[in-house]
C-alpha positions, 0 to 999 in steps of 0.5 A: 500500500503506497502512502496510507493515511486514515482508515475506517472499519466497516462493521458490516463486512469486516473490512478496513478501508484506507486512503492512499495519499498521493495516489488515486486509490483506496485499499480494502483490507480483509481483517480476517487475513490482514491482506489487501483484497481490493483497490478502488479508484476514487480520484486524485489524492484520497485524503481520508475515509469515513464509514456510515453504518446507517447505509453501509457506505464509505465516504472518501475525501478526494483532496485533488478532485474537490469532491467526496467519493461514495463507495457502496460497502456491499460491493466496493463500487464507487456509486457517486461523488459529491462536490464539496469545494477545495480540498476535502479531507477526512469525512466523519460520521455523526451517530447522533444526528446520522449525518456525514461531515467532511472538512474542506481545507484551503489556505488555512481554512476548514469548511465543514459540509454535511454530506447527504449522498442519498439525497444528493445534497450538502450544506456548508456549515461554516468556517472552522479551525479544527475538527476531530471525532474521537469520540465526539465531533468538536468544532472550533469556530474561527470567528467566535473562537468558541467550541461547538459540539455536534455529538454529546 
């Protein structure tokens, strides 16, 4: 695997997905054999992955293409893309609100998007300095310098 960055676990199929920075692929790892069983072409410079257990989809921030690729976890096929602006990075799943969020990085600016692929829509939520999801999504508002919690 060249340049693996970020990974996510699909609890439905038992596979791990990892974005491979500076490539065009996501690697699929079978956790029962610890081997790469598939590579999925998603576009230039995948920068992070997230799993949505509600629909079984894998979301990939494709930094070089300015979109999030959506992979069906059942058959590992790309089922679509969502344009989210310049340089999206690691999508994360919010289990409380059942949304997937992706940050957009461009010249020291993080934009947070709510991604709803099944509805083909996204929402720009604002400018943020930091995003983390372990176990909560914590956003720090750039202008107000205040913390916003999306997950309890």
